Legacy VTK file of the C-alpha trace (Angstrom):
# vtk DataFile Version 3.0
C-alpha trace
ASCII
DATASET POLYDATA
POINTS 316 float
-24.500 45.070 4.035
-20.798 45.716 4.305
-18.326 45.189 1.497
-16.646 42.512 3.568
-19.894 40.641 4.186
-20.908 40.761 0.545
-17.848 38.830 -0.576
-16.812 36.932 2.515
-17.434 33.458 1.136
-15.342 33.871 -2.004
-12.378 31.883 -0.691
-10.176 31.563 -3.774
-8.012 34.686 -3.621
-6.463 34.240 -7.061
-9.879 33.819 -8.700
-11.144 36.901 -6.908
-8.178 39.004 -8.057
-8.450 37.752 -11.628
-12.232 38.059 -11.670
-12.157 41.541 -10.202
-9.713 42.677 -12.869
-12.039 41.300 -15.550
-14.980 43.224 -14.094
-13.068 46.522 -14.047
-11.698 46.028 -17.567
-15.072 44.939 -18.967
-16.759 48.022 -17.516
-14.122 50.277 -19.033
-14.378 48.630 -22.450
-18.170 48.873 -22.637
-18.277 52.502 -21.484
-15.510 53.406 -23.941
-17.372 51.705 -26.791
-20.635 53.459 -25.884
-18.821 56.801 -25.958
-17.277 55.866 -29.308
-20.722 55.116 -30.725
-21.962 58.424 -29.339
-19.056 60.272 -30.962
-19.841 58.906 -34.443
-23.627 58.673 -34.195
-24.516 61.986 -35.813
-22.321 61.431 -38.889
-23.585 57.885 -39.495
-26.233 57.079 -42.144
-29.692 56.035 -40.937
-29.076 52.285 -41.298
-25.893 52.595 -39.250
-27.704 54.665 -36.610
-30.229 51.864 -36.147
-27.444 49.309 -35.718
-25.633 51.588 -33.269
-28.809 51.997 -31.201
-29.345 48.234 -31.018
-25.731 47.438 -30.187
-25.671 50.262 -27.648
-28.761 48.906 -25.858
-27.287 45.396 -25.678
-23.997 46.731 -24.307
-25.693 49.024 -21.799
-27.755 46.067 -20.618
-24.598 44.011 -20.159
-23.349 46.619 -17.693
-25.857 45.122 -15.257
-24.020 41.792 -15.508
-20.845 43.534 -14.338
-22.695 45.487 -11.664
-24.341 42.283 -10.460
-21.044 40.642 -9.582
-19.492 43.793 -8.106
-22.583 43.997 -5.894
-21.979 40.514 -4.508
-18.193 40.690 -4.522
-16.729 44.230 -4.358
-13.542 44.461 -6.375
-11.393 46.356 -3.875
-10.597 45.916 -0.211
-11.052 49.619 0.431
-14.675 50.785 0.972
-13.712 54.156 -0.530
-12.400 52.543 -3.714
-15.485 50.348 -3.960
-17.664 53.430 -3.678
-15.645 55.130 -6.432
-16.042 52.012 -8.562
-19.811 52.033 -8.040
-19.930 55.682 -9.083
-18.327 54.664 -12.395
-21.680 53.076 -13.260
-23.159 56.585 -13.541
-23.682 55.935 -17.259
-26.789 54.053 -16.086
-29.800 56.028 -14.861
-30.160 54.305 -11.479
-27.313 54.353 -8.927
-25.248 51.241 -8.311
-25.834 51.525 -4.563
-29.609 51.541 -5.198
-29.211 48.408 -7.319
-27.368 46.790 -4.426
-30.339 47.165 -2.108
-32.761 46.078 -4.834
-30.717 43.001 -5.670
-30.288 41.785 -2.095
-34.037 42.248 -1.698
-34.473 40.048 -4.796
-32.329 37.302 -3.259
-34.280 37.507 -0.027
-37.573 36.694 -1.770
-36.367 34.671 -4.808
-38.912 36.067 -7.277
-41.807 35.342 -4.911
-44.810 37.614 -4.566
-43.020 39.797 -1.979
-40.183 40.454 -4.438
-40.374 43.950 -5.923
-39.011 42.619 -9.219
-41.178 39.491 -9.276
-42.324 38.177 -12.628
-45.552 36.935 -11.047
-48.930 38.532 -11.532
-49.770 39.792 -8.069
-51.790 37.322 -5.975
-51.970 34.871 -8.869
-50.157 31.632 -9.625
-48.988 32.830 -13.034
-46.192 34.830 -14.593
-46.939 38.184 -16.182
-46.432 38.433 -19.910
-43.068 39.750 -21.013
-44.764 42.811 -22.503
-46.577 43.658 -19.256
-43.357 43.097 -17.310
-41.390 45.487 -19.522
-44.058 48.173 -19.152
-43.885 47.686 -15.394
-40.082 47.962 -15.444
-40.302 51.478 -16.893
-43.261 52.573 -14.784
-42.267 51.247 -11.339
-38.605 51.803 -10.532
-39.051 51.769 -6.724
-36.313 54.353 -6.263
-37.806 55.914 -3.128
-38.624 52.531 -1.586
-34.981 51.468 -1.422
-33.626 54.982 -0.881
-35.530 55.093 2.420
-33.977 51.780 3.456
-30.416 52.958 2.848
-27.891 53.904 5.474
-27.171 57.633 5.513
-23.819 57.267 3.764
-25.422 55.184 1.048
-28.111 57.824 0.565
-25.356 60.375 0.009
-23.715 58.054 -2.511
-27.053 57.498 -4.229
-27.605 61.247 -4.641
-24.013 61.731 -5.836
-24.487 59.004 -8.455
-27.709 60.582 -9.718
-25.947 63.944 -9.971
-23.065 62.389 -11.904
-25.534 60.738 -14.290
-27.207 64.073 -14.982
-23.880 65.892 -15.319
-22.589 63.292 -17.788
-25.759 63.575 -19.881
-25.519 67.370 -19.811
-21.865 67.362 -20.890
-22.616 65.008 -23.762
-25.568 67.194 -24.767
-23.242 70.195 -24.915
-20.875 68.248 -27.138
-23.598 66.924 -29.459
-27.206 67.446 -28.392
-28.635 65.385 -31.244
-26.527 62.335 -30.387
-27.380 62.824 -26.708
-31.133 62.913 -27.371
-31.260 60.287 -30.130
-28.555 57.883 -28.908
-27.264 58.365 -25.367
-30.522 58.809 -23.479
-32.482 56.124 -25.401
-29.627 53.655 -24.969
-28.367 54.231 -21.429
-31.558 55.409 -19.738
-34.340 53.513 -21.522
-32.646 50.679 -23.410
-30.513 49.521 -20.484
-33.545 49.466 -18.160
-35.520 47.354 -20.621
-32.623 44.980 -21.284
-32.114 44.401 -17.558
-35.837 43.693 -17.215
-35.734 41.230 -20.126
-32.942 39.217 -18.590
-34.427 39.314 -15.101
-37.580 37.894 -16.690
-35.792 35.095 -18.548
-33.722 34.338 -15.437
-36.949 33.225 -13.725
-39.426 32.312 -16.474
-40.562 29.644 -16.858
-40.251 28.750 -13.206
-41.963 28.101 -9.881
-40.922 30.636 -7.206
-41.716 28.359 -4.243
-39.668 25.435 -5.595
-35.966 25.480 -4.585
-34.991 23.759 -7.846
-37.251 25.753 -10.136
-37.362 29.366 -8.920
-34.732 30.346 -11.478
-33.366 29.125 -14.806
-30.006 27.782 -15.891
-28.248 26.623 -19.074
-26.204 23.400 -19.316
-22.760 24.489 -20.496
-22.346 21.377 -22.616
-20.809 22.889 -25.752
-18.003 25.280 -26.634
-20.528 27.695 -28.105
-22.574 27.869 -24.921
-19.443 28.233 -22.801
-18.277 31.059 -25.079
-21.579 32.936 -24.777
-21.629 32.320 -21.038
-18.158 33.810 -20.676
-19.210 36.916 -22.646
-22.091 37.301 -20.209
-19.888 36.659 -17.157
-21.996 33.525 -16.486
-25.023 35.572 -15.422
-27.689 33.879 -17.524
-26.281 30.373 -17.657
-25.822 29.917 -13.894
-28.665 31.953 -12.424
-30.291 29.058 -10.573
-26.918 27.991 -9.202
-26.204 31.571 -8.134
-29.505 31.790 -6.252
-28.825 28.503 -4.493
-25.220 29.454 -3.659
-24.853 33.267 -3.765
-21.522 33.068 -1.969
-19.810 31.240 -4.851
-17.588 33.593 -6.837
-18.734 34.165 -10.404
-15.689 32.516 -12.007
-16.358 29.313 -10.046
-20.083 29.008 -10.752
-19.818 26.870 -13.943
-17.844 24.239 -12.045
-20.317 24.207 -9.151
-23.228 24.009 -11.575
-21.686 21.053 -13.407
-21.637 19.170 -10.102
-25.345 19.884 -9.552
-26.704 19.410 -13.077
-27.852 15.818 -12.507
-30.020 17.051 -9.625
-31.339 19.857 -11.821
-32.429 17.389 -14.474
-34.004 15.083 -11.898
-36.031 17.942 -10.399
-37.072 19.488 -13.718
-35.140 22.730 -13.275
-36.125 25.156 -16.072
-33.642 25.794 -18.864
-33.225 29.393 -20.030
-33.579 30.265 -23.715
-31.817 33.620 -23.267
-28.239 32.447 -23.778
-28.288 32.905 -27.540
-26.942 35.116 -30.289
-28.828 38.106 -28.933
-25.688 38.575 -26.834
-23.853 38.725 -30.164
-26.258 41.466 -31.357
-28.585 39.198 -33.374
-31.978 40.974 -33.129
-33.850 38.125 -34.834
-32.670 35.648 -32.206
-33.580 38.153 -29.507
-37.168 38.587 -30.777
-37.586 34.807 -31.192
-36.459 34.370 -27.607
-38.983 36.937 -26.338
-41.908 35.286 -28.099
-40.843 31.788 -27.043
-40.430 32.575 -23.364
-43.706 34.506 -23.347
-45.631 31.610 -24.895
-44.213 29.072 -22.417
-44.110 31.267 -19.321
-46.660 29.281 -17.290
-45.738 25.785 -18.441
-44.193 24.809 -15.098
-46.721 26.780 -13.054
-49.500 24.693 -14.571
-47.908 21.489 -13.334
-45.847 20.264 -16.297
-42.482 19.465 -14.755
-40.596 18.738 -17.978
-38.362 21.818 -18.025
-36.979 21.725 -21.531
-39.458 20.702 -24.270
-38.764 22.274 -27.642
-36.151 24.607 -26.231
-34.306 26.080 -29.218
-30.558 25.710 -29.338
-28.658 28.951 -28.692
-28.320 30.830 -31.934
LINES 1 317
316 0 1 2 3 4 5 6 7 8 9 10 11 12 13 14 15 16 17 18 19 20 21 22 23 24 25 26 27 28 29 30 31 32 33 34 35 36 37 38 39 40 41 42 43 44 45 46 47 48 49 50 51 52 53 54 55 56 57 58 59 60 61 62 63 64 65 66 67 68 69 70 71 72 73 74 75 76 77 78 79 80 81 82 83 84 85 86 87 88 89 90 91 92 93 94 95 96 97 98 99 100 101 102 103 104 105 106 107 108 109 110 111 112 113 114 115 116 117 118 119 120 121 122 123 124 125 126 127 128 129 130 131 132 133 134 135 136 137 138 139 140 141 142 143 144 145 146 147 148 149 150 151 152 153 154 155 156 157 158 159 160 161 162 163 164 165 166 167 168 169 170 171 172 173 174 175 176 177 178 179 180 181 182 183 184 185 186 187 188 189 190 191 192 193 194 195 196 197 198 199 200 201 202 203 204 205 206 207 208 209 210 211 212 213 214 215 216 217 218 219 220 221 222 223 224 225 226 227 228 229 230 231 232 233 234 235 236 237 238 239 240 241 242 243 244 245 246 247 248 249 250 251 252 253 254 255 256 257 258 259 260 261 262 263 264 265 266 267 268 269 270 271 272 273 274 275 276 277 278 279 280 281 282 283 284 285 286 287 288 289 290 291 292 293 294 295 296 297 298 299 300 301 302 303 304 305 306 307 308 309 310 311 312 313 314 315
């Protein structure tokens, strides 16, 4: 899994340079905003603290969208710079190099039963409930499983990242232990893990893991609003099926590739995601509605109903 191999098929050099700059800038902006929220958390009234916690969790979860694309397409040509860039994700509890192994494992098995992150109930033709899946996400992190699979240099990087995460938390605790305990740790350690699990779930539910057109979800980018939300999310949610089918396509080019395939998606009943909504814009009501909707329809395709988009609410 070399840096060169991970991004070898991204053939548009200008898109790669522009896209890589976006990934670096987006990471910096989110981390800076999380630190800003941390700085003002203690002085904020209770209602503002609750808003800051919610916004912080959403932002910390969006860091995975950035990490996802840097995993497939490292930003720099230098392996040393790419390692330094991965270490910048130390605000998250699990190392970026660990995520890399986990994510390539996910692509290998496409949410099937052998996939560590599968949404399926083991040995059953059904998806787990969203609530069971979130509990599992906190309980089974599979850190040692992928650590043992790493090359020696990646194991060193993994340990270094974990140390940096602990050092950062300790420094923030020295600056303001209340904000560290009540904001930073709940947001970056717990909230981010749950948010990543939520979106991994909605990326594949409803869906049929064995079906090449239905093992992941997508969103038709047929309105300005959807294209706007997709851009905020770096096209992670809206093009997930397309990304699984063509993981070598650079993230900035995925909407165009998906548009060329959408007729086939409709013909084959590809499932439409309900996650590209105002939850990305910090609307908790839309987020909760999305959770209940996807949970109630999680086995619709598994039970043989191939219509992929009945009663799907419009983003919002």
